[in-house]
C-alpha positions as CSV (number, residue, x, y, z in Angstrom):
1,M,-5.8,31.1,-31.3
2,P,-7.0,32.4,-27.9
3,M,-9.8,30.7,-26.0
4,N,-13.1,32.3,-26.9
5,E,-14.7,34.6,-24.3
6,K,-17.8,32.6,-23.9
7,M,-15.9,29.5,-22.9
8,A,-13.6,31.5,-20.6
9,K,-16.7,32.8,-18.8
10,L,-18.2,29.3,-18.5
11,I,-15.0,27.8,-17.1
12,S,-14.7,30.6,-14.6
13,G,-18.4,30.2,-13.6
14,L,-17.8,26.6,-12.8
15,G,-15.1,27.7,-10.2
16,V,-12.1,26.8,-12.4
17,K,-10.1,29.9,-11.6
18,T,-6.8,29.3,-9.8
19,L,-5.3,26.5,-11.7
20,N,-2.1,26.6,-9.7
21,E,-4.2,25.2,-6.9
22,S,-4.8,21.8,-8.6
23,I,-4.9,19.6,-5.5
24,C,-8.2,19.4,-3.6
25,T,-9.0,17.7,-0.3
26,G,-12.7,18.4,-0.5
27,R,-13.0,21.6,1.4
28,Q,-9.5,23.0,0.7
29,W,-7.4,23.7,-2.4
30,V,-3.7,23.1,-2.0
31,T,-1.0,25.0,-4.0
32,P,1.6,22.6,-5.2
33,L,5.2,23.2,-4.1
34,G,6.6,22.0,-7.5
35,S,7.0,24.0,-10.6
36,E,6.2,21.5,-13.3
37,V,3.4,22.9,-15.5
38,V,1.2,21.2,-18.0
39,G,-0.6,23.2,-20.6
40,V,-4.2,22.2,-21.2
41,Y,-5.3,22.6,-24.9
42,T,-8.7,22.1,-26.4
43,P,-8.8,20.0,-29.5
44,V,-11.8,22.0,-30.7
45,D,-9.6,24.9,-32.0
46,G,-6.1,24.1,-30.7
47,S,-6.2,27.0,-28.2
48,K,-4.7,26.9,-24.7
49,I,-7.3,26.8,-22.0
50,A,-5.1,26.8,-18.9
51,D,-1.8,25.8,-17.3
52,V,-2.0,23.2,-14.5
53,V,0.8,22.8,-11.9
54,L,1.4,19.1,-11.1
55,A,1.6,17.7,-7.6
56,T,4.8,16.5,-6.0
57,E,5.4,13.7,-3.5
58,T,4.9,16.3,-0.7
59,E,1.3,17.1,-1.8
60,Y,0.6,13.4,-2.4
61,E,1.6,12.5,1.2
62,H,-0.6,15.4,2.4
63,V,-3.6,14.1,0.5
64,I,-3.0,10.5,1.9
65,R,-2.9,11.8,5.4
66,V,-6.0,13.9,5.1
67,A,-7.9,11.0,3.4
68,T,-6.9,8.5,6.0
69,S,-8.1,10.8,8.8
70,A,-11.4,11.5,6.9
71,F,-12.0,7.7,6.5
72,M,-12.2,7.3,10.3
73,H,-15.1,9.8,10.4
74,W,-16.8,8.9,7.2
75,R,-17.0,5.1,7.8
76,A,-19.0,5.8,11.0
77,V,-21.6,8.0,9.3
78,P,-24.7,5.9,8.7
79,A,-24.9,4.8,5.0
80,P,-28.3,6.5,4.4
81,Q,-26.7,9.8,5.6
82,R,-23.8,9.2,3.2
83,G,-26.3,8.6,0.5
84,D,-27.9,12.0,1.3
85,I,-24.7,13.8,0.5
86,I,-24.6,12.0,-2.8
87,R,-28.2,13.0,-3.4
88,R,-27.2,16.6,-2.9
89,F,-24.3,16.3,-5.3
90,G,-26.7,14.8,-7.9
91,N,-29.1,17.7,-7.5
92,R,-26.3,20.2,-8.0
93,L,-25.2,18.4,-11.1
94,R,-28.8,18.8,-12.4
95,I,-28.5,22.6,-12.0
96,R,-25.0,22.7,-13.6
97,K,-25.6,20.1,-16.3
98,R,-25.5,22.4,-19.2
99,E,-22.3,24.2,-18.2
100,L,-20.4,21.1,-17.1
101,G,-21.5,19.2,-20.2
102,A,-20.2,22.1,-22.4
103,L,-16.9,22.1,-20.5
104,V,-16.5,18.4,-21.1
105,S,-17.2,18.8,-24.8
106,Y,-14.8,21.8,-25.1
107,E,-12.0,20.2,-23.1
108,M,-11.9,16.8,-24.8
109,G,-13.8,17.3,-28.1
110,K,-16.9,15.0,-27.8
111,S,-20.1,16.4,-29.2
112,L,-22.2,18.5,-26.9
113,Q,-24.9,15.9,-26.8
114,E,-22.4,13.4,-25.5
115,G,-21.0,15.9,-23.0
116,L,-24.5,16.4,-21.6
117,G,-25.0,12.7,-21.7
118,E,-21.9,12.2,-19.6
119,V,-23.1,14.6,-16.9
120,Q,-26.5,12.8,-17.0
121,E,-24.6,9.6,-16.4
122,M,-23.1,11.2,-13.3
123,I,-26.6,12.2,-12.1
124,D,-27.9,8.6,-12.8
125,I,-25.1,7.0,-10.8
126,C,-25.8,9.4,-7.9
127,D,-29.5,8.3,-7.9
128,F,-28.3,4.6,-8.0
129,A,-25.9,5.2,-5.1
130,V,-28.6,6.9,-3.0
131,G,-30.8,3.8,-3.3
132,L,-27.9,1.6,-2.6
133,S,-27.1,3.4,0.6
134,R,-30.2,1.8,2.1
135,Q,-29.2,-1.7,1.0
136,L,-25.5,-2.9,1.2
137,Y,-27.1,-6.1,2.2
138,G,-25.4,-9.3,3.6
139,L,-26.7,-12.8,4.0
140,T,-27.9,-15.0,6.8
141,I,-26.6,-18.5,6.5
142,Q,-27.9,-21.7,8.2
143,S,-25.3,-23.1,10.7
144,E,-24.7,-26.8,11.1
145,R,-24.3,-26.3,14.8
146,P,-27.3,-25.9,17.2
147,N,-28.0,-22.5,18.6
148,H,-25.6,-20.8,16.2
149,R,-26.3,-18.1,13.6
150,M,-24.0,-17.3,10.6
151,M,-24.2,-14.1,8.6
152,E,-22.2,-12.0,6.2
153,Q,-21.7,-8.2,6.5
154,W,-19.8,-5.7,4.4
155,H,-17.4,-3.0,5.6
156,P,-15.7,-0.2,3.8
157,L,-12.2,-0.7,2.5
158,G,-10.7,2.7,3.2
159,I,-9.1,4.9,0.5
160,V,-10.1,4.1,-3.1
161,G,-7.8,5.4,-5.8
162,V,-9.4,6.3,-9.1
163,I,-7.2,6.9,-12.2
164,S,-9.3,8.0,-15.1
165,A,-8.8,8.6,-18.8
166,F,-9.5,11.7,-21.0
167,N,-12.3,10.2,-23.0
168,F,-14.8,10.2,-20.1
169,P,-13.3,12.9,-18.0
170,V,-16.1,12.9,-15.3
171,A,-18.4,9.9,-15.7
172,V,-16.0,7.1,-14.9
173,W,-14.8,8.9,-11.8
174,A,-18.5,9.2,-10.7
175,W,-19.1,5.5,-11.3
176,N,-16.4,4.8,-8.8
177,A,-16.6,7.7,-6.4
178,M,-20.3,7.7,-5.8
179,I,-20.5,4.0,-5.1
180,A,-17.4,4.1,-3.0
181,A,-18.7,7.0,-0.9
182,V,-22.0,5.4,0.0
183,C,-20.0,2.3,0.9
184,G,-18.1,4.4,3.4
185,D,-14.8,4.7,1.5
186,V,-13.0,8.0,0.7
187,V,-11.6,8.7,-2.7
188,I,-8.4,10.0,-4.3
189,W,-8.8,10.9,-8.0
190,K,-6.0,11.3,-10.5
191,P,-7.7,12.5,-13.7
192,S,-6.0,12.6,-17.1
193,E,-3.6,15.5,-17.6
194,K,-5.4,15.9,-21.0
195,A,-8.8,16.8,-19.3
196,P,-8.2,18.2,-15.8
197,L,-10.6,21.2,-15.9
198,S,-13.7,19.1,-15.8
199,A,-12.3,17.3,-12.7
200,I,-11.6,20.7,-11.0
201,A,-15.2,21.8,-11.7
202,C,-16.6,18.6,-10.1
203,H,-14.6,19.3,-7.0
204,E,-15.7,22.9,-6.8
205,I,-19.3,21.6,-6.8
206,L,-18.5,19.0,-4.2
207,K,-16.7,21.6,-2.0
208,E,-19.9,23.6,-1.6
209,I,-21.8,20.5,-0.4
210,L,-19.1,19.4,2.1
211,I,-18.9,22.8,3.6
212,D,-22.7,23.3,3.8
213,N,-23.0,19.9,5.6
214,D,-20.0,20.5,7.9
215,L,-18.1,17.4,6.7
216,P,-14.4,17.1,7.1
217,E,-11.9,17.5,4.2
218,G,-10.5,14.4,2.7
219,I,-13.7,12.5,1.7
220,F,-13.3,13.4,-1.9
221,N,-9.7,14.3,-3.0
222,L,-8.3,15.4,-6.4
223,I,-4.6,15.3,-7.3
224,M,-3.2,16.5,-10.6
225,G,-0.2,14.6,-11.7
226,D,1.5,12.6,-14.4
227,S,2.2,8.8,-14.5
228,R,4.5,9.2,-11.5
229,I,1.6,10.1,-9.3
230,G,-0.3,7.1,-10.7
231,E,2.6,4.8,-9.9
232,M,2.7,6.2,-6.3
233,M,-0.9,5.3,-5.9
234,A,-0.5,1.8,-7.4
235,K,2.4,1.0,-5.1
236,D,0.8,2.5,-2.0
237,S,-0.5,-0.1,0.5
238,R,-2.5,2.6,2.2
239,I,-4.8,2.5,-0.8
240,P,-6.4,-0.9,-0.7
241,L,-8.2,-0.5,-4.0
242,I,-7.1,1.1,-7.3
243,S,-9.7,1.5,-10.1
244,A,-7.9,2.4,-13.3
245,T,-9.2,3.1,-16.8
246,G,-6.9,3.3,-19.8
247,S,-4.9,1.3,-22.2
248,T,-4.0,-2.3,-21.8
249,G,-0.4,-1.4,-21.4
250,M,-1.2,1.0,-18.6
251,G,-3.4,-1.6,-17.0
252,R,-0.7,-4.2,-17.0
253,R,1.6,-1.8,-15.2
254,V,-1.0,-0.8,-12.6
255,G,-2.1,-4.5,-12.1
256,Q,1.5,-5.5,-11.6
257,L,2.2,-2.8,-9.0
258,V,-1.0,-3.4,-7.1
259,G,-0.6,-7.2,-7.3
260,N,2.9,-7.0,-5.9
261,R,1.5,-5.6,-2.7
262,L,-1.5,-7.9,-2.8
263,G,-3.9,-5.0,-3.2
264,R,-7.1,-4.9,-5.2
265,A,-7.5,-3.5,-8.7
266,I,-10.5,-2.8,-10.9
267,L,-9.1,-2.5,-14.4
268,E,-11.2,-1.2,-17.3
269,L,-8.9,-1.3,-20.3
270,G,-9.0,-1.6,-24.0
271,G,-11.8,-2.8,-26.2
272,N,-11.9,-4.2,-29.8
273,N,-15.6,-4.4,-30.1
274,A,-17.4,-6.3,-32.9
275,L,-21.0,-6.0,-34.1
276,I,-22.4,-9.0,-36.0
277,I,-25.0,-8.3,-38.6
278,S,-27.2,-11.2,-39.6
279,N,-29.0,-11.6,-42.9
280,K,-32.1,-11.6,-40.6
281,A,-31.4,-8.2,-39.1
282,N,-33.2,-4.9,-39.3
283,L,-30.6,-3.2,-41.5
284,E,-31.6,0.4,-40.9
285,N,-31.3,0.0,-37.1
286,A,-28.0,-1.8,-37.6
287,V,-26.6,1.1,-39.6
288,R,-27.6,3.6,-37.0
289,A,-26.0,1.5,-34.3
290,V,-22.8,1.0,-36.2
291,V,-22.4,4.7,-37.1
292,F,-22.9,5.9,-33.5
293,G,-20.7,3.2,-32.1
294,A,-17.9,4.0,-34.6
295,I,-17.9,7.8,-34.6
296,G,-19.3,8.6,-31.1
297,T,-16.5,10.5,-29.2
298,A,-14.6,10.3,-32.5
299,G,-14.0,6.6,-31.9
300,Q,-12.3,7.2,-28.6
301,R,-14.6,5.1,-26.4
302,C,-13.5,1.8,-24.9
303,T,-16.8,0.5,-26.2
304,S,-16.5,2.0,-29.7
305,T,-17.5,-0.3,-32.6
306,R,-14.2,-1.2,-34.3
307,R,-15.2,-4.3,-36.3
308,V,-18.4,-5.1,-38.2
309,I,-18.9,-8.7,-39.2
310,V,-21.6,-8.9,-41.9
311,H,-23.3,-11.9,-43.4
312,E,-22.1,-12.5,-47.0
313,E,-25.7,-12.4,-48.5
314,I,-26.2,-8.7,-47.4
315,Y,-22.5,-7.6,-47.2
316,D,-22.5,-5.5,-50.4
317,H,-25.9,-3.8,-49.6
318,F,-24.8,-3.0,-46.1
319,R,-21.4,-1.7,-47.2
320,N,-22.9,0.6,-49.7
321,R,-25.6,1.9,-47.3
322,L,-23.0,2.5,-44.6
323,T,-20.7,4.4,-47.0
324,R,-23.5,6.7,-48.1
325,V,-24.3,7.6,-44.4
326,Y,-20.6,8.3,-43.8
327,E,-20.6,10.7,-46.8
328,Q,-23.3,12.8,-45.1
329,L,-21.7,13.0,-41.6
330,R,-21.2,16.5,-40.2
331,I,-17.8,16.9,-38.6
332,G,-16.7,20.1,-36.8
333,D,-17.0,22.1,-33.6
334,P,-18.6,19.7,-31.1
335,L,-20.4,22.6,-29.4
336,D,-22.4,23.1,-32.5
337,E,-25.3,20.6,-32.1
338,H,-25.7,20.2,-35.8
339,N,-22.3,18.4,-35.9
340,Q,-22.2,14.7,-35.3
341,M,-18.5,14.2,-34.7
342,G,-15.8,16.4,-33.2
343,P,-12.0,16.2,-33.1
344,L,-9.6,13.6,-31.8
345,I,-8.0,14.5,-28.5
346,D,-4.7,15.8,-29.9
347,R,-2.4,15.7,-32.9
348,H,-0.7,12.6,-31.6
349,A,-4.0,10.8,-31.8
350,V,-4.3,11.9,-35.4
351,E,-0.9,10.5,-36.2
352,Q,-1.9,7.2,-34.7
353,F,-5.1,7.2,-36.8
354,K,-3.1,7.7,-40.0
355,D,-0.5,5.2,-39.0
356,A,-3.1,2.5,-38.4
357,L,-4.6,3.1,-41.8
358,H,-1.2,2.8,-43.5
359,R,-0.7,-0.5,-41.6
360,A,-4.1,-1.8,-42.6
361,E,-3.3,-1.1,-46.3
362,D,0.1,-2.7,-46.0
363,E,-1.6,-5.9,-44.7
364,G,-4.0,-6.0,-47.6
365,G,-6.9,-3.9,-46.3
366,R,-8.8,-1.5,-48.6
367,I,-9.9,1.9,-47.5
368,L,-13.5,2.5,-48.7
369,F,-14.0,5.9,-47.2
370,G,-12.3,8.6,-45.2
371,G,-8.9,8.7,-43.5
372,E,-8.1,12.3,-44.4
373,T,-7.1,15.1,-42.0
374,L,-9.6,18.0,-42.2
375,E,-8.3,21.6,-42.3
376,G,-9.6,25.1,-42.8
377,P,-11.7,27.5,-40.8
378,D,-14.3,24.9,-40.0
379,H,-11.7,22.5,-38.7
380,P,-9.0,24.5,-36.8
381,G,-6.3,23.0,-34.6
382,G,-5.3,20.0,-36.7
383,C,-7.3,17.4,-34.8
384,Y,-10.3,16.8,-37.2
385,V,-10.4,13.7,-39.4
386,K,-12.8,12.0,-41.7
387,P,-13.7,8.7,-40.1
388,A,-12.5,5.7,-42.1
389,I,-14.2,2.5,-43.3
390,V,-11.8,-0.3,-44.2
391,E,-12.3,-3.7,-45.7
392,A,-10.0,-6.0,-43.8
393,M,-9.5,-9.5,-42.4
394,N,-9.9,-10.3,-38.7
395,H,-6.4,-11.8,-38.4
396,Y,-4.5,-8.6,-39.5
397,S,-2.3,-7.5,-36.7
398,I,-3.6,-3.9,-36.8
399,V,-7.2,-5.3,-36.6
400,Q,-6.2,-7.3,-33.5
401,Q,-5.2,-4.1,-31.8
402,E,-7.3,-1.3,-30.4
403,T,-6.7,2.0,-32.3
404,F,-8.3,4.8,-30.3
405,A,-9.7,6.5,-33.4
406,P,-12.7,6.4,-35.8
407,I,-11.6,3.4,-37.9
408,L,-14.2,0.8,-38.7
409,Y,-13.1,-2.6,-40.2
410,L,-15.6,-4.5,-42.3
411,M,-15.5,-8.2,-42.9
412,K,-17.9,-10.9,-44.0
413,Y,-19.0,-14.3,-42.6
414,K,-20.9,-17.4,-43.9
415,N,-22.5,-18.8,-40.8
416,L,-23.1,-17.7,-37.2
417,D,-20.5,-20.0,-35.7
418,E,-17.9,-18.4,-37.9
419,A,-19.0,-14.9,-36.9
420,I,-18.9,-15.6,-33.2
421,A,-15.5,-17.2,-33.6
422,M,-14.3,-14.0,-35.4
423,Q,-15.9,-11.8,-32.8
424,N,-14.0,-13.7,-30.0
425,D,-10.7,-14.0,-31.8
426,V,-9.1,-10.9,-30.5
427,P,-7.1,-10.3,-27.2
428,Q,-9.7,-7.9,-25.8
429,G,-13.2,-8.7,-24.4
430,L,-15.2,-5.7,-23.5
431,S,-18.3,-5.1,-25.6
432,S,-20.1,-7.0,-28.4
433,A,-23.4,-7.0,-30.2
434,I,-25.5,-8.9,-32.8
435,F,-28.3,-7.6,-35.0
436,T,-30.8,-10.3,-35.8
437,D,-34.6,-10.8,-35.7
438,D,-34.0,-14.6,-35.3
439,L,-34.5,-15.7,-31.6
440,L,-32.3,-18.7,-32.1
441,E,-29.4,-16.7,-33.4
442,A,-29.8,-14.1,-30.5
443,E,-29.7,-16.9,-27.9
444,Q,-26.7,-18.6,-29.5
445,F,-24.8,-15.3,-29.3
446,L,-25.7,-14.9,-25.6
447,A,-25.0,-18.5,-24.7
448,G,-21.9,-19.8,-22.9
449,A,-20.3,-20.7,-26.2
450,G,-21.3,-17.3,-27.7
451,S,-19.7,-13.9,-27.1
452,D,-16.8,-14.0,-24.6
453,C,-17.2,-10.3,-23.7
454,G,-18.3,-8.7,-20.5
455,I,-21.1,-6.9,-22.4
456,A,-23.2,-8.7,-25.1
457,N,-26.1,-6.9,-26.7
458,V,-28.9,-7.9,-29.1
459,N,-30.2,-5.3,-31.6
460,I,-28.4,-2.4,-30.0
461,G,-24.8,-1.3,-30.5
462,T,-21.6,-1.9,-28.6
463,S,-21.5,1.6,-27.2
464,G,-23.8,3.4,-24.7
465,A,-24.1,1.3,-21.6
466,E,-26.6,2.1,-18.9
467,I,-25.4,2.6,-15.3
468,G,-27.8,-0.1,-13.9
469,G,-25.6,-2.9,-15.2
470,A,-22.1,-3.8,-14.1
471,F,-19.6,-2.4,-16.6
472,G,-16.4,-4.1,-17.6
473,G,-14.8,-6.9,-19.7
474,E,-12.7,-10.0,-19.9
475,K,-9.3,-11.0,-21.2
476,E,-7.0,-7.9,-21.9
477,T,-9.9,-5.6,-20.9
478,G,-9.0,-6.4,-17.3
479,G,-11.9,-8.3,-15.8
480,G,-13.1,-5.5,-13.4
481,R,-16.6,-4.3,-12.9
482,E,-17.8,-0.8,-12.2
483,S,-21.2,1.1,-11.9
484,G,-24.4,-0.9,-11.3
485,S,-25.6,-4.3,-10.4
486,D,-23.6,-5.7,-7.4
487,A,-20.3,-3.9,-8.5
488,W,-20.5,-2.2,-5.1
489,K,-19.1,-5.3,-3.5
490,G,-15.7,-4.5,-5.1
491,Y,-15.5,-1.4,-2.9
492,M,-16.1,-3.2,0.4
493,R,-14.6,-6.1,2.4
494,R,-16.8,-9.1,3.2
495,Q,-16.8,-10.4,6.7
496,T,-18.4,-13.8,7.8
497,N,-19.7,-13.8,11.3
498,T,-20.8,-16.8,13.5
499,I,-22.7,-16.1,16.7
500,N,-23.2,-18.8,19.4
501,Y,-26.2,-18.0,21.5
502,G,-26.4,-21.3,23.3
503,R,-24.9,-22.7,26.5
504,E,-22.7,-25.2,24.8
505,M,-19.7,-24.9,22.4
506,P,-20.0,-27.5,19.7
507,L,-17.4,-27.5,17.0
508,A,-17.9,-27.6,13.2
509,Q,-17.7,-30.9,11.3
510,G,-18.7,-32.7,14.5
511,I,-15.2,-32.5,15.9
512,R,-14.9,-33.5,19.6
513,F,-12.4,-31.6,21.8
514,D,-12.9,-32.6,25.4
515,L,-10.9,-31.0,28.3
């Protein structure tokens, strides 16, 4: 099925035209010397959007050289001036929000509302970074020696490598790139081969700003490649920091390669997120949170709700209410704003969805709803499914794993200690939530012996984080932090300074050294 004319015009209007030029150094597009081509297909209808030529080691080395040169200039630009460039980018995103949001939805399949929300997330992080550009604060520290002053200051690292996943094809890059840029770093981005067009559109917008402000190429760089390019980046000591988003398996490999050269890594990996529903909860709010958390982005968020742990007194009522809501869900073209869920990213993801359900049944689980593949004129391309609700036990091996699909496991608990133990008893530790109107239960969940995740929410779901808070998780989720709060420190190096403004030279700890 050919790409529809409306989407072709939108893609062209965003500057996504010459896809053989899929390496960008900010002001310039570079034509790859290689001949390896990857087809880009939309899961919306299965049609081919474009072909992208992958980079070779030659283009990779070119990008590294240009980025290294750009860093020497960019780090000397005052941080508020760097912030002004980010402000201009955020303003351009405001103008192009509708188009870019539609491209995100069409390219990877999330609903249009979610696509627009992802672009808004980019705008929000730009605003955050602009404010940050006038801070980047250090400390003054009292010295034990007379006439001495101690302080801390922060300096940019250099090149920051960003490896992003298909499910958030632009926002996660922006979390990293906008913060890194105001810190004085330059960025090399390797997007997912499954969603490269949104990345190309972002760099087309950036190119206009860099040219208008007479900035050198190499501050923001884009390189299309497969896992081989990712491995080059992870091994390359010229890139002091790698920020990688993806599966736990991918993160282990990146972490190993970066660790072997004693580099830094920010790893945002898998989630197996649970939502506890107390018998003292507002059930209607809980249902809304569970449904959005489970089917948003067709269950392909790292923060997607995968397990719901319900108090035994209200379990049957909640299960029946949830099933009725699932029966009314509208699944189809994500660009149709009446639909609540779009397709999975590709047919391989559909097979993983079906395989996980078979494994759940083999272990004793019971499918209460969904699990079917949807076909017909309203569901072309073979990537649409009915989201599944499965009664299961927390110890099942399939429940212990993250399946990147709309599968929701239901289980019951007797007391809150048991529920928190179940919530924590998985290898991952990204996001968690509890619904309760009992203050004591909420505080117990948030206490040190409560949720072991990087994100713990009360009376909201596991999905849909704001950019003001640091984002990331623990255990197999990787332990890194991106976006807000003081996550900016991960993109800089700390330096402790001691200044002697006296006429003597006393030593610390009272040590005497006479000549």
